[in-house]
C-alpha positions as CSV (number, residue, x, y, z in Angstrom):
1,X,8.5,253.9,53.7
2,X,8.5,250.7,55.6
3,X,11.1,248.1,56.7
4,X,9.6,245.8,53.9
5,X,10.2,248.5,51.1
6,X,13.7,249.1,52.4
7,X,14.5,245.4,52.5
8,X,12.9,244.5,49.1
9,X,13.8,247.7,47.0
10,X,15.6,250.6,48.6
11,X,18.5,248.9,50.3
12,X,18.6,245.7,48.1
13,X,21.3,245.6,45.5
14,X,22.4,243.3,42.8
15,X,25.3,241.1,44.0
16,X,28.2,239.7,42.0
17,X,29.9,238.2,45.0
18,X,28.7,236.3,47.9
19,X,29.8,235.4,51.4
20,X,31.0,232.0,51.9
21,X,27.9,231.1,53.8
22,X,25.4,228.3,53.0
23,X,21.8,228.8,52.0
24,X,19.9,226.0,53.7
25,X,17.6,223.9,51.5
26,X,14.7,224.6,53.8
27,X,15.1,228.3,52.9
28,X,14.7,227.4,49.2
29,X,11.5,225.8,49.9
30,X,10.2,228.9,51.6
31,X,11.1,231.0,48.9
32,X,9.1,229.1,46.5
33,X,6.2,229.0,49.0
34,X,6.0,232.8,48.6
35,X,6.9,233.0,45.0
36,X,4.1,230.6,44.0
37,X,1.5,233.2,45.0
38,X,2.5,235.8,42.5
39,X,-0.1,236.4,39.8
40,X,0.4,235.0,36.2
41,X,-2.1,235.3,33.4
42,X,-4.8,232.8,33.6
43,X,-2.9,231.3,36.4
44,X,-0.5,229.7,33.9
45,X,2.5,229.3,36.2
46,X,5.0,228.4,33.5
47,X,8.2,229.0,35.4
48,X,10.3,226.0,36.4
49,X,13.4,226.3,38.9
50,X,16.4,224.5,39.2
51,X,18.4,225.3,42.4
52,X,21.9,224.7,41.4
53,X,23.7,224.0,44.6
54,X,26.1,221.1,44.7
55,X,29.6,221.3,43.3
56,X,28.7,218.7,40.6
57,X,25.9,220.8,39.3
58,X,27.8,224.1,39.6
59,X,30.5,222.6,37.3
60,X,27.8,221.7,34.8
61,X,26.5,225.2,34.8
62,X,30.0,226.7,34.6
63,X,30.4,225.3,31.2
64,X,27.4,227.3,29.9
65,X,28.4,230.7,31.3
66,X,29.9,233.7,29.4
67,X,33.5,234.0,30.8
68,X,32.7,237.2,32.7
69,X,30.0,235.4,34.7
70,X,31.8,232.3,35.9
71,X,33.1,233.9,38.9
72,X,29.7,235.2,39.9
73,X,28.2,231.7,39.7
74,X,31.1,230.3,41.7
75,X,30.8,232.9,44.4
76,X,27.0,232.2,44.9
77,X,26.0,229.5,47.3
78,X,23.0,228.7,45.0
79,X,22.3,229.8,41.4
80,X,18.6,229.4,40.2
81,X,17.9,228.6,36.6
82,X,14.6,230.2,35.9
83,X,13.2,228.2,32.9
84,X,9.8,228.1,31.3
85,X,7.7,224.9,30.7
86,X,6.7,224.8,27.0
87,X,3.8,222.6,28.0
88,X,2.6,224.7,30.9
89,X,-0.9,224.6,29.6
90,X,-1.1,220.8,30.4
91,X,-1.8,222.0,33.9
92,X,-4.5,224.5,33.1
93,X,-7.4,222.1,33.6
94,X,-6.5,222.0,37.4
95,X,-4.9,225.5,37.8
96,X,-7.5,227.4,35.8
97,X,-10.6,225.1,36.3
98,X,-13.4,227.5,35.5
99,X,-12.3,227.3,31.9
100,X,-11.4,223.6,31.3
101,X,-10.8,224.1,27.5
102,X,-8.3,226.9,27.9
103,X,-5.4,224.6,27.3
104,X,-6.5,224.1,23.7
105,X,-5.8,227.8,22.7
106,X,-2.2,227.3,23.7
107,X,-1.8,223.8,22.4
108,X,-3.1,225.1,18.9
109,X,-1.0,228.2,18.9
110,X,2.8,227.7,19.6
111,X,3.6,231.3,19.2
112,X,1.0,232.3,21.9
113,X,2.1,229.5,24.1
114,X,5.9,230.7,23.8
115,X,5.2,234.3,24.3
116,X,2.9,233.5,27.2
117,X,5.5,231.2,28.9
118,X,8.3,233.7,28.4
119,X,6.4,236.6,29.9
120,X,4.9,234.9,32.9
121,X,8.1,232.9,33.7
122,X,9.9,236.2,33.8
123,X,7.3,237.5,36.2
124,X,7.7,234.5,38.5
125,X,11.5,235.1,38.5
126,X,10.8,238.5,39.6
127,X,8.6,237.2,42.5
128,X,11.4,234.8,43.3
129,X,13.8,237.8,43.7
130,X,11.3,239.5,45.9
131,X,10.6,236.5,48.1
132,X,14.2,235.9,48.5
133,X,14.8,239.3,49.6
134,X,12.0,239.2,52.0
135,X,13.5,236.0,53.5
136,X,16.9,237.8,54.0
137,X,18.9,236.7,51.0
138,X,20.6,238.7,48.4
139,X,20.3,238.2,44.6
140,X,22.2,238.6,41.5
141,X,19.9,238.1,38.5
142,X,21.7,237.7,35.1
143,X,21.9,236.7,31.6
144,X,25.2,236.1,30.1
145,X,25.0,232.5,29.4
146,X,24.6,230.1,26.4
147,X,20.9,229.3,26.5
148,X,21.2,226.4,24.0
149,X,24.2,224.8,25.9
150,X,22.4,225.2,29.2
151,X,19.2,223.8,27.8
152,X,21.1,220.8,26.5
153,X,22.9,220.2,29.7
154,X,19.9,220.5,32.2
155,X,16.8,220.1,30.0
156,X,18.0,217.7,27.2
157,X,14.2,216.4,26.5
158,X,13.5,220.1,25.3
159,X,10.3,220.6,27.3
160,X,11.8,223.3,29.5
161,X,13.9,226.2,28.3
162,X,16.1,228.6,30.2
163,X,15.0,232.2,30.6
164,X,17.5,233.8,33.1
165,X,19.6,232.9,36.2
166,X,19.5,234.3,39.7
167,X,22.4,234.0,42.1
168,X,21.3,233.6,45.6
169,X,23.0,234.0,49.0
170,X,24.3,236.7,51.4
171,X,26.0,239.4,49.4
172,X,29.4,240.6,50.0
173,X,28.8,244.3,50.6
174,X,32.5,245.1,50.1
175,X,32.2,244.1,46.6
176,X,29.3,246.6,45.5
177,X,29.9,249.5,43.2
178,X,28.1,252.6,43.7
179,X,24.4,252.2,43.0
180,X,23.4,253.2,39.5
181,X,20.9,255.9,38.9
182,X,17.4,255.1,38.0
183,X,15.3,257.0,35.4
184,X,12.6,259.4,36.7
185,X,8.9,258.9,36.3
186,X,8.7,261.5,33.6
187,X,11.1,259.5,31.5
188,X,9.4,256.1,31.5
189,X,5.8,256.7,32.4
190,X,2.7,258.4,30.9
191,X,-0.6,259.0,32.8
192,X,-3.5,259.1,30.4
């Protein structure tokens, strides 16, 4: 195993508490510059990111959180709202240029557009976690919030919808519980 494997997977943990150490905005840009290269179906790229950093924005986010997750958001220097753009297909003429009519299939099938946006924005959120870990940050992905309240607060026009959250920062190792076990290959995979 390489140092990269160790950093991104083996030693990496999900953090609920973070050190009181700022995450520079330039690092958020670097995270996105890596994240954007992760593959999505038809290069749809439906994820949209809100990097909640300021005290004012954190106060807005706090109102949408389940009680057990408020402290996690408060502890993190940055919380990323990973959202999906319900009109992601408007960008397909430039992002998938060899099939200029591809957007019509999504525009005419809202269920297909929704499932594609959810699936691929989830992938992109996972890429963001990997990019952040490779750049030396720790992450705490989570659900545990009121999607409708968050969407009303941050995306009132309805075009974007929240998928999940990722707390970013420098993790407080003292707060970690023992690592949970993982299922073995035989329990989760079949080779045909």
